[in-house]
PDB file of N, CA, C and O in Angstrom:
ATOM      1  N   ARG A   1     278.122 -58.408 151.569  1.00  0.00           N
ATOM      2  CA  ARG A   1     278.730 -57.140 151.919  1.00  0.00           C
ATOM      3  C   ARG A   1     280.215 -57.220 151.613  1.00  0.00           C
ATOM      4  O   ARG A   1     280.891 -58.182 151.980  1.00  0.00           O
ATOM      5  N   ASN A   2     280.704 -56.209 150.945  1.00  0.00           N
ATOM      6  CA  ASN A   2     282.100 -56.158 150.579  1.00  0.00           C
ATOM      7  C   ASN A   2     282.899 -55.547 151.730  1.00  0.00           C
ATOM      8  O   ASN A   2     282.618 -54.426 152.155  1.00  0.00           O
ATOM      9  N   THR A   3     283.872 -56.266 152.226  1.00  0.00           N
ATOM     10  CA  THR A   3     284.643 -55.784 153.370  1.00  0.00           C
ATOM     11  C   THR A   3     285.908 -55.039 152.952  1.00  0.00           C
ATOM     12  O   THR A   3     286.646 -54.563 153.815  1.00  0.00           O
ATOM     13  N   GLU A   4     286.178 -54.926 151.653  1.00  0.00           N
ATOM     14  CA  GLU A   4     287.348 -54.179 151.211  1.00  0.00           C
ATOM     15  C   GLU A   4     287.138 -52.695 151.469  1.00  0.00           C
ATOM     16  O   GLU A   4     286.017 -52.194 151.380  1.00  0.00           O
ATOM     17  N   ARG A   5     288.205 -52.008 151.782  1.00  0.00           N
ATOM     18  CA  ARG A   5     288.084 -50.567 152.016  1.00  0.00           C
ATOM     19  C   ARG A   5     288.059 -49.788 150.708  1.00  0.00           C
ATOM     20  O   ARG A   5     287.492 -48.697 150.654  1.00  0.00           O
ATOM     21  N   THR A   6     288.656 -50.320 149.669  1.00  0.00           N
ATOM     22  CA  THR A   6     288.653 -49.626 148.378  1.00  0.00           C
ATOM     23  C   THR A   6     288.375 -50.632 147.276  1.00  0.00           C
ATOM     24  O   THR A   6     288.602 -51.830 147.443  1.00  0.00           O
ATOM     25  N   GLY A   7     287.893 -50.146 146.171  1.00  0.00           N
ATOM     26  CA  GLY A   7     287.696 -50.987 145.000  1.00  0.00           C
ATOM     27  C   GLY A   7     288.927 -50.917 144.117  1.00  0.00           C
ATOM     28  O   GLY A   7     289.908 -50.250 144.447  1.00  0.00           O
ATOM     29  N   LYS A   8     288.867 -51.599 143.012  1.00  0.00           N
ATOM     30  CA  LYS A   8     289.962 -51.564 142.056  1.00  0.00           C
ATOM     31  C   LYS A   8     289.877 -50.294 141.224  1.00  0.00           C
ATOM     32  O   LYS A   8     288.776 -49.794 140.990  1.00  0.00           O
ATOM     33  N   PRO A   9     291.009 -49.757 140.769  1.00  0.00           N
ATOM     34  CA  PRO A   9     290.986 -48.542 139.950  1.00  0.00           C
ATOM     35  C   PRO A   9     290.062 -48.712 138.738  1.00  0.00           C
ATOM     36  O   PRO A   9     290.138 -49.710 138.022  1.00  0.00           O
ATOM     37  N   GLY A  10     289.199 -47.734 138.523  1.00  0.00           N
ATOM     38  CA  GLY A  10     288.284 -47.762 137.389  1.00  0.00           C
ATOM     39  C   GLY A  10     286.998 -48.529 137.639  1.00  0.00           C
ATOM     40  O   GLY A  10     286.092 -48.505 136.806  1.00  0.00           O
ATOM     41  N   ALA A  11     286.903 -49.217 138.787  1.00  0.00           N
ATOM     42  CA  ALA A  11     285.692 -49.984 139.105  1.00  0.00           C
ATOM     43  C   ALA A  11     284.622 -49.051 139.647  1.00  0.00           C
ATOM     44  O   ALA A  11     284.946 -47.979 140.158  1.00  0.00           O
ATOM     45  N   PRO A  12     283.348 -49.436 139.545  1.00  0.00           N
ATOM     46  CA  PRO A  12     282.281 -48.600 140.116  1.00  0.00           C
ATOM     47  C   PRO A  12     282.463 -48.448 141.622  1.00  0.00           C
ATOM     48  O   PRO A  12     283.054 -49.302 142.282  1.00  0.00           O
ATOM     49  N   MET A  13     281.943 -47.346 142.148  1.00  0.00           N
ATOM     50  CA  MET A  13     282.028 -47.076 143.586  1.00  0.00           C
ATOM     51  C   MET A  13     281.132 -48.035 144.342  1.00  0.00           C
ATOM     52  O   MET A  13     280.060 -48.403 143.861  1.00  0.00           O
ATOM     53  N   HIS A  14     281.573 -48.446 145.540  1.00  0.00           N
ATOM     54  CA  HIS A  14     280.735 -49.266 146.407  1.00  0.00           C
ATOM     55  C   HIS A  14     279.542 -48.448 146.875  1.00  0.00           C
ATOM     56  O   HIS A  14     279.561 -47.221 146.780  1.00  0.00           O
ATOM     57  N   THR A  15     278.528 -49.092 147.368  1.00  0.00           N
ATOM     58  CA  THR A  15     277.361 -48.411 147.903  1.00  0.00           C
ATOM     59  C   THR A  15     277.759 -47.558 149.098  1.00  0.00           C
ATOM     60  O   THR A  15     278.479 -48.016 149.985  1.00  0.00           O
ATOM     61  N   LEU A  16     277.284 -46.311 149.116  1.00  0.00           N
ATOM     62  CA  LEU A  16     277.543 -45.437 150.253  1.00  0.00           C
ATOM     63  C   LEU A  16     276.547 -45.761 151.357  1.00  0.00           C
ATOM     64  O   LEU A  16     275.353 -45.915 151.098  1.00  0.00           O
ATOM     65  N   THR A  17     277.034 -45.865 152.574  1.00  0.00           N
ATOM     66  CA  THR A  17     276.159 -46.087 153.715  1.00  0.00           C
ATOM     67  C   THR A  17     276.531 -45.085 154.804  1.00  0.00           C
ATOM     68  O   THR A  17     277.566 -44.425 154.721  1.00  0.00           O
ATOM     69  N   THR A  18     275.694 -44.975 155.810  1.00  0.00           N
ATOM     70  CA  THR A  18     275.982 -44.032 156.894  1.00  0.00           C
ATOM     71  C   THR A  18     277.012 -44.557 157.870  1.00  0.00           C
ATOM     72  O   THR A  18     277.577 -43.769 158.628  1.00  0.00           O
ATOM     73  N   LYS A  19     277.280 -45.839 157.887  1.00  0.00           N
ATOM     74  CA  LYS A  19     278.173 -46.419 158.883  1.00  0.00           C
ATOM     75  C   LYS A  19     279.560 -46.742 158.356  1.00  0.00           C
ATOM     76  O   LYS A  19     280.527 -46.706 159.117  1.00  0.00           O
ATOM     77  N   ASP A  20     279.681 -47.057 157.070  1.00  0.00           N
ATOM     78  CA  ASP A  20     280.977 -47.448 156.523  1.00  0.00           C
ATOM     79  C   ASP A  20     281.854 -46.235 156.265  1.00  0.00           C
ATOM     80  O   ASP A  20     281.367 -45.114 156.117  1.00  0.00           O
ATOM     81  N   ARG A  21     283.120 -46.475 156.215  1.00  0.00           N
ATOM     82  CA  ARG A  21     284.073 -45.449 155.802  1.00  0.00           C
ATOM     83  C   ARG A  21     284.577 -45.860 154.433  1.00  0.00           C
ATOM     84  O   ARG A  21     285.069 -46.973 154.244  1.00  0.00           O
ATOM     85  N   HIS A  22     284.449 -44.961 153.493  1.00  0.00           N
ATOM     86  CA  HIS A  22     284.841 -45.255 152.130  1.00  0.00           C
ATOM     87  C   HIS A  22     286.123 -44.504 151.811  1.00  0.00           C
ATOM     88  O   HIS A  22     286.349 -43.393 152.289  1.00  0.00           O
ATOM     89  N   GLY A  23     286.945 -45.129 151.002  1.00  0.00           N
ATOM     90  CA  GLY A  23     288.209 -44.498 150.667  1.00  0.00           C
ATOM     91  C   GLY A  23     288.578 -44.719 149.220  1.00  0.00           C
ATOM     92  O   GLY A  23     288.020 -45.577 148.536  1.00  0.00           O
ATOM     93  N   VAL A  24     289.528 -43.929 148.770  1.00  0.00           N
ATOM     94  CA  VAL A  24     290.077 -44.059 147.429  1.00  0.00           C
ATOM     95  C   VAL A  24     291.587 -44.168 147.558  1.00  0.00           C
ATOM     96  O   VAL A  24     292.186 -43.618 148.482  1.00  0.00           O
ATOM     97  N   LEU A  25     292.184 -44.872 146.637  1.00  0.00           N
ATOM     98  CA  LEU A  25     293.633 -45.017 146.626  1.00  0.00           C
ATOM     99  C   LEU A  25     294.230 -43.775 145.976  1.00  0.00           C
ATOM    100  O   LEU A  25     293.940 -43.468 144.820  1.00  0.00           O
ATOM    101  N   HIS A  26     295.059 -43.068 146.722  1.00  0.00           N
ATOM    102  CA  HIS A  26     295.659 -41.825 146.241  1.00  0.00           C
ATOM    103  C   HIS A  26     297.134 -41.823 146.607  1.00  0.00           C
ATOM    104  O   HIS A  26     297.491 -41.810 147.785  1.00  0.00           O
ATOM    105  N   GLU A  27     297.983 -41.837 145.596  1.00  0.00           N
ATOM    106  CA  GLU A  27     299.434 -41.828 145.799  1.00  0.00           C
ATOM    107  C   GLU A  27     299.895 -42.941 146.727  1.00  0.00           C
ATOM    108  O   GLU A  27     300.734 -42.731 147.603  1.00  0.00           O
ATOM    109  N   GLY A  28     299.330 -44.138 146.521  1.00  0.00           N
ATOM    110  CA  GLY A  28     299.749 -45.307 147.269  1.00  0.00           C
ATOM    111  C   GLY A  28     299.154 -45.440 148.665  1.00  0.00           C
ATOM    112  O   GLY A  28     299.490 -46.371 149.396  1.00  0.00           O
ATOM    113  N   ARG A  29     298.272 -44.513 149.040  1.00  0.00           N
ATOM    114  CA  ARG A  29     297.640 -44.555 150.363  1.00  0.00           C
ATOM    115  C   ARG A  29     296.129 -44.497 150.206  1.00  0.00           C
ATOM    116  O   ARG A  29     295.616 -44.003 149.202  1.00  0.00           O
ATOM    117  N   ILE A  30     295.428 -45.003 151.198  1.00  0.00           N
ATOM    118  CA  ILE A  30     293.971 -44.937 151.191  1.00  0.00           C
ATOM    119  C   ILE A  30     293.554 -43.620 151.840  1.00  0.00           C
ATOM    120  O   ILE A  30     293.934 -43.314 152.971  1.00  0.00           O
ATOM    121  N   ARG A  31     292.763 -42.849 151.094  1.00  0.00           N
ATOM    122  CA  ARG A  31     292.274 -41.564 151.575  1.00  0.00           C
ATOM    123  C   ARG A  31     290.766 -41.634 151.718  1.00  0.00           C
ATOM    124  O   ARG A  31     290.077 -42.133 150.827  1.00  0.00           O
ATOM    125  N   ARG A  32     290.250 -41.140 152.830  1.00  0.00           N
ATOM    126  CA  ARG A  32     288.810 -41.124 153.059  1.00  0.00           C
ATOM    127  C   ARG A  32     288.141 -40.168 152.073  1.00  0.00           C
ATOM    128  O   ARG A  32     288.675 -39.099 151.776  1.00  0.00           O
ATOM    129  N   LEU A  33     286.968 -40.560 151.566  1.00  0.00           N
ATOM    130  CA  LEU A  33     286.212 -39.672 150.696  1.00  0.00           C
ATOM    131  C   LEU A  33     285.740 -38.461 151.484  1.00  0.00           C
ATOM    132  O   LEU A  33     285.378 -38.581 152.654  1.00  0.00           O
ATOM    133  N   THR A  34     285.744 -37.309 150.856  1.00  0.00           N
ATOM    134  CA  THR A  34     285.244 -36.101 151.509  1.00  0.00           C
ATOM    135  C   THR A  34     283.719 -36.086 151.414  1.00  0.00           C
ATOM    136  O   THR A  34     283.141 -36.790 150.586  1.00  0.00           O
ATOM    137  N   PRO A  35     283.065 -35.282 152.261  1.00  0.00           N
ATOM    138  CA  PRO A  35     281.604 -35.161 152.140  1.00  0.00           C
ATOM    139  C   PRO A  35     281.196 -34.708 150.730  1.00  0.00           C
ATOM    140  O   PRO A  35     280.198 -35.189 150.194  1.00  0.00           O
ATOM    141  N   ARG A  36     281.960 -33.789 150.130  1.00  0.00           N
ATOM    142  CA  ARG A  36     281.666 -33.323 148.768  1.00  0.00           C
ATOM    143  C   ARG A  36     281.706 -34.486 147.768  1.00  0.00           C
ATOM    144  O   ARG A  36     280.829 -34.598 146.912  1.00  0.00           O
ATOM    145  N   GLU A  37     282.703 -35.333 147.875  1.00  0.00           N
ATOM    146  CA  GLU A  37     282.807 -36.476 146.962  1.00  0.00           C
ATOM    147  C   GLU A  37     281.632 -37.431 147.132  1.00  0.00           C
ATOM    148  O   GLU A  37     281.087 -37.939 146.152  1.00  0.00           O
ATOM    149  N   CYS A  38     281.244 -37.671 148.392  1.00  0.00           N
ATOM    150  CA  CYS A  38     280.109 -38.567 148.652  1.00  0.00           C
ATOM    151  C   CYS A  38     278.818 -37.996 148.069  1.00  0.00           C
ATOM    152  O   CYS A  38     278.035 -38.727 147.462  1.00  0.00           O
ATOM    153  N   LEU A  39     278.596 -36.706 148.247  1.00  0.00           N
ATOM    154  CA  LEU A  39     277.384 -36.085 147.711  1.00  0.00           C
ATOM    155  C   LEU A  39     277.413 -36.061 146.183  1.00  0.00           C
ATOM    156  O   LEU A  39     276.375 -36.238 145.544  1.00  0.00           O
ATOM    157  N   ARG A  40     278.572 -35.848 145.599  1.00  0.00           N
ATOM    158  CA  ARG A  40     278.684 -35.903 144.127  1.00  0.00           C
ATOM    159  C   ARG A  40     278.344 -37.299 143.610  1.00  0.00           C
ATOM    160  O   ARG A  40     277.698 -37.434 142.570  1.00  0.00           O
ATOM    161  N   LEU A  41     278.777 -38.341 144.331  1.00  0.00           N
ATOM    162  CA  LEU A  41     278.448 -39.709 143.920  1.00  0.00           C
ATOM    163  C   LEU A  41     276.935 -39.948 143.946  1.00  0.00           C
ATOM    164  O   LEU A  41     276.432 -40.822 143.241  1.00  0.00           O
ATOM    165  N   GLN A  42     276.226 -39.186 144.746  1.00  0.00           N
ATOM    166  CA  GLN A  42     274.769 -39.296 144.817  1.00  0.00           C
ATOM    167  C   GLN A  42     274.094 -38.405 143.775  1.00  0.00           C
ATOM    168  O   GLN A  42     272.865 -38.361 143.707  1.00  0.00           O
ATOM    169  N   GLY A  43     274.878 -37.696 142.963  1.00  0.00           N
ATOM    170  CA  GLY A  43     274.314 -36.894 141.887  1.00  0.00           C
ATOM    171  C   GLY A  43     274.016 -35.450 142.251  1.00  0.00           C
ATOM    172  O   GLY A  43     273.339 -34.755 141.493  1.00  0.00           O
ATOM    173  N   TRP A  44     274.500 -34.985 143.383  1.00  0.00           N
ATOM    174  CA  TRP A  44     274.251 -33.613 143.802  1.00  0.00           C
ATOM    175  C   TRP A  44     275.075 -32.628 142.971  1.00  0.00           C
ATOM    176  O   TRP A  44     276.205 -32.930 142.587  1.00  0.00           O
ATOM    177  N   ALA A  45     274.518 -31.465 142.698  1.00  0.00           N
ATOM    178  CA  ALA A  45     275.222 -30.385 142.003  1.00  0.00           C
ATOM    179  C   ALA A  45     276.083 -29.621 143.014  1.00  0.00           C
ATOM    180  O   ALA A  45     275.740 -29.534 144.193  1.00  0.00           O
ATOM    181  N   ASP A  46     277.202 -29.071 142.540  1.00  0.00           N
ATOM    182  CA  ASP A  46     278.131 -28.389 143.442  1.00  0.00           C
ATOM    183  C   ASP A  46     277.499 -27.207 144.176  1.00  0.00           C
ATOM    184  O   ASP A  46     277.809 -26.983 145.347  1.00  0.00           O
ATOM    185  N   ASP A  47     276.620 -26.444 143.520  1.00  0.00           N
ATOM    186  CA  ASP A  47     276.018 -25.300 144.211  1.00  0.00           C
ATOM    187  C   ASP A  47     275.139 -25.762 145.376  1.00  0.00           C
ATOM    188  O   ASP A  47     275.085 -25.103 146.414  1.00  0.00           O
ATOM    189  N   ARG A  48     274.461 -26.880 145.204  1.00  0.00           N
ATOM    190  CA  ARG A  48     273.631 -27.448 146.275  1.00  0.00           C
ATOM    191  C   ARG A  48     274.521 -27.985 147.403  1.00  0.00           C
ATOM    192  O   ARG A  48     274.207 -27.831 148.583  1.00  0.00           O
ATOM    193  N   ILE A  49     275.631 -28.615 147.018  1.00  0.00           N
ATOM    194  CA  ILE A  49     276.577 -29.132 148.014  1.00  0.00           C
ATOM    195  C   ILE A  49     277.140 -27.983 148.848  1.00  0.00           C
ATOM    196  O   ILE A  49     277.251 -28.095 150.068  1.00  0.00           O
ATOM    197  N   ASP A  50     277.498 -26.867 148.184  1.00  0.00           N
ATOM    198  CA  ASP A  50     278.036 -25.712 148.908  1.00  0.00           C
ATOM    199  C   ASP A  50     277.044 -25.216 149.958  1.00  0.00           C
ATOM    200  O   ASP A  50     277.435 -24.863 151.071  1.00  0.00           O
ATOM    201  N   THR A  51     275.760 -25.192 149.600  1.00  0.00           N
ATOM    202  CA  THR A  51     274.723 -24.748 150.532  1.00  0.00           C
ATOM    203  C   THR A  51     274.649 -25.668 151.744  1.00  0.00           C
ATOM    204  O   THR A  51     274.580 -25.197 152.880  1.00  0.00           O
ATOM    205  N   VAL A  52     274.663 -26.966 151.510  1.00  0.00           N
ATOM    206  CA  VAL A  52     274.562 -27.942 152.593  1.00  0.00           C
ATOM    207  C   VAL A  52     275.797 -27.908 153.488  1.00  0.00           C
ATOM    208  O   VAL A  52     275.675 -27.918 154.713  1.00  0.00           O
ATOM    209  N   LEU A  53     276.974 -27.870 152.890  1.00  0.00           N
ATOM    210  CA  LEU A  53     278.202 -27.904 153.684  1.00  0.00           C
ATOM    211  C   LEU A  53     278.392 -26.636 154.513  1.00  0.00           C
ATOM    212  O   LEU A  53     279.111 -26.651 155.512  1.00  0.00           O
ATOM    213  N   ALA A  54     277.756 -25.547 154.109  1.00  0.00           N
ATOM    214  CA  ALA A  54     277.864 -24.304 154.865  1.00  0.00           C
ATOM    215  C   ALA A  54     277.071 -24.357 156.175  1.00  0.00           C
ATOM    216  O   ALA A  54     277.376 -23.622 157.114  1.00  0.00           O
ATOM    217  N   ILE A  55     276.059 -25.223 156.240  1.00  0.00           N
ATOM    218  CA  ILE A  55     275.202 -25.242 157.432  1.00  0.00           C
ATOM    219  C   ILE A  55     275.220 -26.571 158.190  1.00  0.00           C
ATOM    220  O   ILE A  55     274.613 -26.675 159.256  1.00  0.00           O
ATOM    221  N   GLN A  56     275.906 -27.587 157.660  1.00  0.00           N
ATOM    222  CA  GLN A  56     275.942 -28.889 158.324  1.00  0.00           C
ATOM    223  C   GLN A  56     277.373 -29.303 158.614  1.00  0.00           C
ATOM    224  O   GLN A  56     278.306 -28.891 157.925  1.00  0.00           O
ATOM    225  N   SER A  57     277.531 -30.116 159.635  1.00  0.00           N
ATOM    226  CA  SER A  57     278.848 -30.680 159.925  1.00  0.00           C
ATOM    227  C   SER A  57     279.169 -31.748 158.879  1.00  0.00           C
ATOM    228  O   SER A  57     278.284 -32.245 158.182  1.00  0.00           O
ATOM    229  N   ASP A  58     280.448 -32.086 158.788  1.00  0.00           N
ATOM    230  CA  ASP A  58     280.850 -33.157 157.872  1.00  0.00           C
ATOM    231  C   ASP A  58     280.126 -34.449 158.221  1.00  0.00           C
ATOM    232  O   ASP A  58     279.699 -35.184 157.331  1.00  0.00           O
ATOM    233  N   ASN A  59     279.984 -34.730 159.520  1.00  0.00           N
ATOM    234  CA  ASN A  59     279.322 -35.951 159.956  1.00  0.00           C
ATOM    235  C   ASN A  59     277.882 -36.013 159.428  1.00  0.00           C
ATOM    236  O   ASN A  59     277.441 -37.054 158.940  1.00  0.00           O
ATOM    237  N   GLN A  60     277.162 -34.908 159.529  1.00  0.00           N
ATOM    238  CA  GLN A  60     275.793 -34.866 159.032  1.00  0.00           C
ATOM    239  C   GLN A  60     275.754 -34.996 157.508  1.00  0.00           C
ATOM    240  O   GLN A  60     274.843 -35.622 156.965  1.00  0.00           O
ATOM    241  N   ALA A  61     276.726 -34.413 156.819  1.00  0.00           N
ATOM    242  CA  ALA A  61     276.775 -34.516 155.355  1.00  0.00           C
ATOM    243  C   ALA A  61     277.035 -35.966 154.925  1.00  0.00           C
ATOM    244  O   ALA A  61     276.445 -36.446 153.957  1.00  0.00           O
ATOM    245  N   TYR A  62     277.922 -36.656 155.650  1.00  0.00           N
ATOM    246  CA  TYR A  62     278.158 -38.073 155.354  1.00  0.00           C
ATOM    247  C   TYR A  62     276.870 -38.880 155.533  1.00  0.00           C
ATOM    248  O   TYR A  62     276.539 -39.730 154.707  1.00  0.00           O
ATOM    249  N   LYS A  63     276.154 -38.605 156.619  1.00  0.00           N
ATOM    250  CA  LYS A  63     274.898 -39.318 156.860  1.00  0.00           C
ATOM    251  C   LYS A  63     273.881 -39.023 155.766  1.00  0.00           C
ATOM    252  O   LYS A  63     273.172 -39.920 155.310  1.00  0.00           O
ATOM    253  N   GLN A  64     273.814 -37.773 155.351  1.00  0.00           N
ATOM    254  CA  GLN A  64     272.866 -37.399 154.307  1.00  0.00           C
ATOM    255  C   GLN A  64     273.190 -38.125 153.005  1.00  0.00           C
ATOM    256  O   GLN A  64     272.284 -38.600 152.322  1.00  0.00           O
ATOM    257  N   ALA A  65     274.454 -38.215 152.660  1.00  0.00           N
ATOM    258  CA  ALA A  65     274.839 -38.929 151.442  1.00  0.00           C
ATOM    259  C   ALA A  65     274.546 -40.422 151.570  1.00  0.00           C
ATOM    260  O   ALA A  65     274.077 -41.051 150.622  1.00  0.00           O
ATOM    261  N   GLY A  66     274.824 -40.984 152.744  1.00  0.00           N
ATOM    262  CA  GLY A  66     274.609 -42.412 152.950  1.00  0.00           C
ATOM    263  C   GLY A  66     273.147 -42.800 152.997  1.00  0.00           C
ATOM    264  O   GLY A  66     272.795 -43.926 152.643  1.00  0.00           O
ATOM    265  N   ASN A  67     272.286 -41.887 153.429  1.00  0.00           N
ATOM    266  CA  ASN A  67     270.857 -42.165 153.495  1.00  0.00           C
ATOM    267  C   ASN A  67     270.132 -41.822 152.199  1.00  0.00           C
ATOM    268  O   ASN A  67     268.933 -42.067 152.069  1.00  0.00           O
ATOM    269  N   GLY A  68     270.852 -41.264 151.258  1.00  0.00           N
ATOM    270  CA  GLY A  68     270.223 -40.811 150.016  1.00  0.00           C
ATOM    271  C   GLY A  68     269.965 -41.940 149.036  1.00  0.00           C
ATOM    272  O   GLY A  68     270.499 -43.042 149.158  1.00  0.00           O
ATOM    273  N   VAL A  69     269.138 -41.629 148.072  1.00  0.00           N
ATOM    274  CA  VAL A  69     268.861 -42.539 146.965  1.00  0.00           C
ATOM    275  C   VAL A  69     269.239 -41.802 145.690  1.00  0.00           C
ATOM    276  O   VAL A  69     268.791 -40.676 145.471  1.00  0.00           O
ATOM    277  N   THR A  70     270.048 -42.415 144.855  1.00  0.00           N
ATOM    278  CA  THR A  70     270.499 -41.778 143.635  1.00  0.00           C
ATOM    279  C   THR A  70     269.379 -41.785 142.606  1.00  0.00           C
ATOM    280  O   THR A  70     268.957 -42.846 142.145  1.00  0.00           O
ATOM    281  N   VAL A  71     268.902 -40.606 142.250  1.00  0.00           N
ATOM    282  CA  VAL A  71     267.744 -40.457 141.376  1.00  0.00           C
ATOM    283  C   VAL A  71     267.960 -41.139 140.025  1.00  0.00           C
ATOM    284  O   VAL A  71     267.042 -41.770 139.501  1.00  0.00           O
ATOM    285  N   HIS A  72     269.145 -41.021 139.466  1.00  0.00           N
ATOM    286  CA  HIS A  72     269.414 -41.623 138.153  1.00  0.00           C
ATOM    287  C   HIS A  72     269.252 -43.143 138.179  1.00  0.00           C
ATOM    288  O   HIS A  72     268.772 -43.746 137.218  1.00  0.00           O
ATOM    289  N   VAL A  73     269.657 -43.746 139.284  1.00  0.00           N
ATOM    290  CA  VAL A  73     269.533 -45.203 139.420  1.00  0.00           C
ATOM    291  C   VAL A  73     268.068 -45.599 139.548  1.00  0.00           C
ATOM    292  O   VAL A  73     267.622 -46.549 138.904  1.00  0.00           O
ATOM    293  N   VAL A  74     267.323 -44.880 140.373  1.00  0.00           N
ATOM    294  CA  VAL A  74     265.901 -45.178 140.540  1.00  0.00           C
ATOM    295  C   VAL A  74     265.162 -44.998 139.217  1.00  0.00           C
ATOM    296  O   VAL A  74     264.303 -45.810 138.872  1.00  0.00           O
ATOM    297  N   GLU A  75     265.487 -43.948 138.482  1.00  0.00           N
ATOM    298  CA  GLU A  75     264.858 -43.713 137.188  1.00  0.00           C
ATOM    299  C   GLU A  75     265.155 -44.855 136.218  1.00  0.00           C
ATOM    300  O   GLU A  75     264.255 -45.322 135.520  1.00  0.00           O
ATOM    301  N   ALA A  76     266.394 -45.302 136.167  1.00  0.00           N
ATOM    302  CA  ALA A  76     266.768 -46.398 135.273  1.00  0.00           C
ATOM    303  C   ALA A  76     266.034 -47.681 135.642  1.00  0.00           C
ATOM    304  O   ALA A  76     265.588 -48.417 134.761  1.00  0.00           O
ATOM    305  N   ILE A  77     265.906 -47.953 136.930  1.00  0.00           N
ATOM    306  CA  ILE A  77     265.169 -49.140 137.375  1.00  0.00           C
ATOM    307  C   ILE A  77     263.705 -49.027 136.965  1.00  0.00           C
ATOM    308  O   ILE A  77     263.124 -49.990 136.465  1.00  0.00           O
ATOM    309  N   GLY A  78     263.106 -47.856 137.176  1.00  0.00           N
ATOM    310  CA  GLY A  78     261.710 -47.638 136.800  1.00  0.00           C
ATOM    311  C   GLY A  78     261.477 -47.814 135.313  1.00  0.00           C
ATOM    312  O   GLY A  78     260.491 -48.428 134.907  1.00  0.00           O
ATOM    313  N   ARG A  79     262.375 -47.282 134.497  1.00  0.00           N
ATOM    314  CA  ARG A  79     262.248 -47.435 133.035  1.00  0.00           C
ATOM    315  C   ARG A  79     262.344 -48.903 132.631  1.00  0.00           C
ATOM    316  O   ARG A  79     261.618 -49.361 131.748  1.00  0.00           O
ATOM    317  N   ARG A  80     263.241 -49.634 133.279  1.00  0.00           N
ATOM    318  CA  ARG A  80     263.401 -51.063 132.965  1.00  0.00           C
ATOM    319  C   ARG A  80     262.149 -51.846 133.361  1.00  0.00           C
ATOM    320  O   ARG A  80     261.704 -52.719 132.615  1.00  0.00           O
ATOM    321  N   ILE A  81     261.585 -51.542 134.517  1.00  0.00           N
ATOM    322  CA  ILE A  81     260.349 -52.210 134.957  1.00  0.00           C
ATOM    323  C   ILE A  81     259.225 -51.908 133.983  1.00  0.00           C
ATOM    324  O   ILE A  81     258.486 -52.811 133.591  1.00  0.00           O
ATOM    325  N   ALA A  82     259.084 -50.636 133.583  1.00  0.00           N
ATOM    326  CA  ALA A  82     258.030 -50.255 132.631  1.00  0.00           C
ATOM    327  C   ALA A  82     258.215 -50.958 131.294  1.00  0.00           C
ATOM    328  O   ALA A  82     257.238 -51.391 130.683  1.00  0.00           O
ATOM    329  N   ALA A  83     259.452 -51.076 130.835  1.00  0.00           N
ATOM    330  CA  ALA A  83     259.723 -51.750 129.563  1.00  0.00           C
ATOM    331  C   ALA A  83     259.378 -53.233 129.643  1.00  0.00           C
ATOM    332  O   ALA A  83     258.794 -53.788 128.713  1.00  0.00           O
ATOM    333  N   MET A  84     259.737 -53.868 130.744  1.00  0.00           N
ATOM    334  CA  MET A  84     259.423 -55.293 130.903  1.00  0.00           C
ATOM    335  C   MET A  84     257.917 -55.512 131.012  1.00  0.00           C
ATOM    336  O   MET A  84     257.383 -56.477 130.465  1.00  0.00           O
ATOM    337  N   ASP A  85     257.233 -54.611 131.721  1.00  0.00           N
ATOM    338  CA  ASP A  85     255.781 -54.702 131.846  1.00  0.00           C
ATOM    339  C   ASP A  85     255.121 -54.569 130.472  1.00  0.00           C
ATOM    340  O   ASP A  85     254.222 -55.339 130.134  1.00  0.00           O
ATOM    341  N   ALA A  86     255.569 -53.594 129.687  1.00  0.00           N
ATOM    342  CA  ALA A  86     255.014 -53.400 128.346  1.00  0.00           C
ATOM    343  C   ALA A  86     255.299 -54.611 127.458  1.00  0.00           C
ATOM    344  O   ALA A  86     254.443 -55.033 126.680  1.00  0.00           O
ATOM    345  N   GLU A  87     256.501 -55.165 127.577  1.00  0.00           N
ATOM    346  CA  GLU A  87     256.866 -56.338 126.776  1.00  0.00           C
ATOM    347  C   GLU A  87     255.992 -57.530 127.137  1.00  0.00           C
ATOM    348  O   GLU A  87     255.513 -58.241 126.253  1.00  0.00           O
ATOM    349  N   LEU A  88     255.784 -57.751 128.417  1.00  0.00           N
ATOM    350  CA  LEU A  88     254.949 -58.876 128.851  1.00  0.00           C
ATOM    351  C   LEU A  88     253.487 -58.717 128.444  1.00  0.00           C
ATOM    352  O   LEU A  88     252.791 -59.705 128.210  1.00  0.00           O
ATOM    353  N   ARG A  89     253.028 -57.483 128.361  1.00  0.00           N
ATOM    354  CA  ARG A  89     251.659 -57.205 127.933  1.00  0.00           C
ATOM    355  C   ARG A  89     251.527 -57.147 126.406  1.00  0.00           C
ATOM    356  O   ARG A  89     250.421 -57.093 125.869  1.00  0.00           O
ATOM    357  N   GLY A  90     252.676 -57.158 125.719  1.00  0.00           N
ATOM    358  CA  GLY A  90     252.648 -57.070 124.261  1.00  0.00           C
ATOM    359  C   GLY A  90     252.328 -55.677 123.763  1.00  0.00           C
ATOM    360  O   GLY A  90     251.810 -55.514 122.659  1.00  0.00           O
ATOM    361  N   GLU A  91     252.631 -54.674 124.566  1.00  0.00           N
ATOM    362  CA  GLU A  91     252.359 -53.292 124.218  1.00  0.00           C
ATOM    363  C   GLU A  91     253.642 -52.574 123.838  1.00  0.00           C
ATOM    364  O   GLU A  91     254.741 -52.966 124.231  1.00  0.00           O
ATOM    365  N   ALA A  92     253.472 -51.512 123.062  1.00  0.00           N
ATOM    366  CA  ALA A  92     254.609 -50.654 122.725  1.00  0.00           C
ATOM    367  C   ALA A  92     254.743 -49.607 123.816  1.00  0.00           C
ATOM    368  O   ALA A  92     253.745 -49.024 124.239  1.00  0.00           O
ATOM    369  N   LEU A  93     255.955 -49.363 124.276  1.00  0.00           N
ATOM    370  CA  LEU A  93     256.193 -48.374 125.312  1.00  0.00           C
ATOM    371  C   LEU A  93     256.477 -47.042 124.667  1.00  0.00           C
ATOM    372  O   LEU A  93     257.311 -46.957 123.766  1.00  0.00           O
ATOM    373  N   ALA A  94     255.801 -45.995 125.109  1.00  0.00           N
ATOM    374  CA  ALA A  94     256.034 -44.659 124.571  1.00  0.00           C
ATOM    375  C   ALA A  94     257.413 -44.200 124.986  1.00  0.00           C
ATOM    376  O   ALA A  94     257.839 -44.472 126.108  1.00  0.00           O
ATOM    377  N   PRO A  95     258.133 -43.499 124.093  1.00  0.00           N
ATOM    378  CA  PRO A  95     259.506 -43.041 124.430  1.00  0.00           C
ATOM    379  C   PRO A  95     259.543 -41.997 125.489  1.00  0.00           C
ATOM    380  O   PRO A  95     260.620 -41.532 125.861  1.00  0.00           O
TER     381      PRO A  95
END
């Protein structure tokens, strides 16, 4: 577990969780990520975020982002598993 509050500029974002507080370095100070930023990191579209933020508290939005699974990451993992399975079986994987 990384105990730093922020990563280095340009580095990938740390894993979002429901308990940690995440921040970004802004003008020499650490600023907490907004619920919108957390949901964007999970791949949410702005129109969907607007709908959620209109009916939920910031606290609930943070929890929702922290409990989420990023679809793009899961898809990439699944594709890699399928490719390795096909390779081990000596089969060609359909595109």
